[in-house]
C-alpha positions as CSV (number, residue, x, y, z in Angstrom):
1,M,-0.1,-31.3,-36.6
2,P,-3.7,-31.8,-37.7
3,Y,-6.1,-29.0,-38.0
4,L,-8.4,-29.0,-35.0
5,G,-10.7,-26.2,-36.1
6,R,-12.1,-23.7,-33.7
7,T,-11.7,-25.0,-30.3
8,A,-13.1,-22.1,-28.2
9,R,-15.9,-19.7,-28.7
10,F,-16.4,-16.5,-26.7
11,E,-19.9,-15.3,-26.1
12,V,-20.8,-11.9,-24.9
13,S,-23.2,-12.2,-21.9
14,G,-24.2,-8.5,-21.8
15,E,-22.0,-7.7,-18.8
16,I,-19.8,-4.7,-18.8
17,N,-16.2,-5.8,-18.7
18,M,-14.4,-4.1,-15.8
19,V,-10.8,-3.2,-16.3
20,E,-8.4,-5.1,-14.0
21,F,-4.6,-4.8,-13.7
22,K,-1.8,-6.6,-11.9
23,L,0.3,-4.1,-10.1
24,V,4.0,-4.8,-9.6
25,I,5.2,-2.2,-7.0
26,G,8.9,-1.7,-6.6
27,C,10.0,-0.3,-3.2
28,K,13.1,1.6,-2.3
29,D,14.6,-1.3,-0.4
30,G,14.7,-3.4,-3.6
31,K,11.6,-5.6,-2.8
32,C,8.6,-5.9,-5.1
33,Y,5.0,-6.5,-4.2
34,Q,2.1,-7.6,-6.4
35,K,-1.6,-6.8,-6.1
36,E,-4.5,-7.2,-8.4
37,V,-6.9,-4.2,-8.7
38,K,-10.4,-4.2,-10.2
39,G,-13.2,-1.8,-10.6
40,N,-12.8,1.8,-9.4
41,D,-9.2,1.2,-8.3
42,A,-8.3,0.1,-11.8
43,E,-10.2,3.0,-13.4
44,A,-7.9,5.4,-11.6
45,L,-5.0,4.1,-13.8
46,H,-6.9,4.1,-17.1
47,N,-5.5,6.6,-19.7
48,L,-2.4,7.5,-17.6
49,T,1.0,7.3,-19.3
50,I,4.5,6.2,-18.3
51,G,6.1,8.7,-16.0
52,D,2.8,10.0,-14.5
53,K,2.4,10.1,-10.7
54,I,-0.6,8.7,-8.9
55,S,-1.8,8.9,-5.4
56,G,-1.9,5.6,-3.5
57,D,-5.2,6.5,-2.0
58,K,-6.8,5.8,-5.4
59,L,-5.3,2.3,-5.4
60,G,-6.0,1.3,-1.8
61,F,-2.6,2.3,-0.4
62,P,-3.3,5.3,1.9
63,G,-0.3,7.7,2.2
64,Y,1.6,6.3,-0.7
65,E,2.6,8.0,-3.9
66,F,3.6,6.0,-7.0
67,E,5.2,6.7,-10.4
68,I,4.2,4.5,-13.5
69,T,7.4,3.0,-14.9
70,G,6.0,0.6,-17.5
71,G,4.0,-2.6,-18.0
72,S,2.9,-5.1,-20.5
73,D,-0.2,-6.0,-22.5
74,K,-2.2,-9.2,-22.7
75,C,0.2,-10.7,-25.3
76,G,3.3,-9.9,-23.2
77,F,4.6,-7.0,-25.3
78,P,6.3,-4.3,-23.1
79,M,5.1,-0.7,-22.8
80,R,7.6,1.8,-24.2
81,K,7.7,5.5,-23.6
82,G,7.3,7.7,-26.7
83,I,5.0,5.3,-28.6
84,Q,1.5,6.9,-29.1
85,F,-0.2,3.8,-30.6
86,A,-1.6,0.8,-28.9
87,R,0.9,-1.5,-30.5
88,K,3.7,-0.8,-33.0
89,K,6.7,-2.5,-34.7
90,I,9.8,-0.4,-34.3
91,M,13.4,-0.8,-35.3
92,T,15.5,-0.7,-32.1
93,G,19.1,-1.1,-31.2
94,K,18.7,-0.7,-27.4
95,G,16.1,0.1,-24.8
96,V,12.9,-1.5,-23.6
97,G,12.0,-4.7,-25.4
98,F,15.4,-5.5,-26.7
99,S,18.6,-6.8,-25.1
100,G,21.1,-6.7,-28.0
101,L,22.9,-9.9,-26.9
102,N,23.8,-12.8,-29.1
103,R,23.2,-16.4,-28.0
104,N,26.4,-16.5,-26.1
105,G,25.6,-13.4,-24.0
106,G,28.0,-11.1,-25.8
107,K,27.0,-7.7,-27.2
108,Q,26.8,-7.3,-31.0
109,P,27.8,-3.8,-32.0
110,G,25.5,-2.1,-34.5
111,L,22.7,-4.7,-34.2
112,V,19.2,-3.3,-34.9
113,K,16.1,-5.5,-34.9
114,R,12.4,-5.0,-35.5
115,R,10.4,-5.5,-32.2
116,T,6.8,-5.1,-31.3
117,V,6.1,-2.8,-28.4
118,C,3.0,-1.2,-26.7
119,G,2.3,2.4,-26.4
120,E,2.9,4.4,-23.2
121,M,-0.8,4.9,-22.3
122,I,-2.6,2.5,-20.0
123,T,-5.6,1.1,-21.9
124,K,-7.9,-1.9,-21.6
125,I,-5.3,-4.2,-23.4
126,I,-2.7,-3.6,-20.7
127,V,-2.6,-6.4,-18.1
128,Q,0.4,-5.5,-15.9
129,V,1.4,-2.1,-14.6
130,N,4.8,-1.5,-13.0
131,L,4.9,1.2,-10.3
132,K,7.7,2.8,-8.3
133,V,7.2,4.1,-4.8
134,L,8.0,7.8,-4.4
135,K,6.5,8.4,-1.0
136,E,5.8,5.7,1.6
137,G,2.7,5.6,3.8
138,A,2.2,4.5,7.4
139,Q,1.3,0.9,6.5
140,K,3.9,-1.3,4.8
141,L,3.0,-2.9,1.5
142,G,3.6,-6.4,2.6
143,G,0.8,-6.2,5.2
144,E,3.1,-5.5,8.2
145,E,3.1,-2.2,10.1
146,A,5.9,0.3,9.7
147,P,8.9,-0.3,12.1
148,A,8.4,3.1,13.7
149,E,4.9,2.1,14.9
150,K,6.2,-1.2,16.3
151,K,8.7,0.6,18.5
152,A,6.0,2.9,19.8
153,E,3.9,0.0,21.1
């Protein structure tokens, strides 16, 4: 492949880069919902860690309560609890970021590999944040009203 040189240049226009995240919200019924948050809603997640609880009022979901379960950064590396750095290479035999399966789908006993993972803190390099619903609000996440309110009408 021939060398194409620098194909893209990024210029700073003097604007303040606002943090934005893609939220993946897992409900108790097994369904997942996605929402992009920017500005003040995204700032509420900044510097929180995996396992922290956050009120849905800060994210635009009144009455909800969420727990942060993970996420990934701009390069696709998964967040892993217990890592205090932005990105780190670790030797892992199981857990987040490693399946331990061979090419035929079978488990390999004693297999340990070096994998790159992100830290547990939500910083500006994190793009996706996974949340789990702990307490549901009056409004459903999919945009519909709660079934109890439909029966009342």
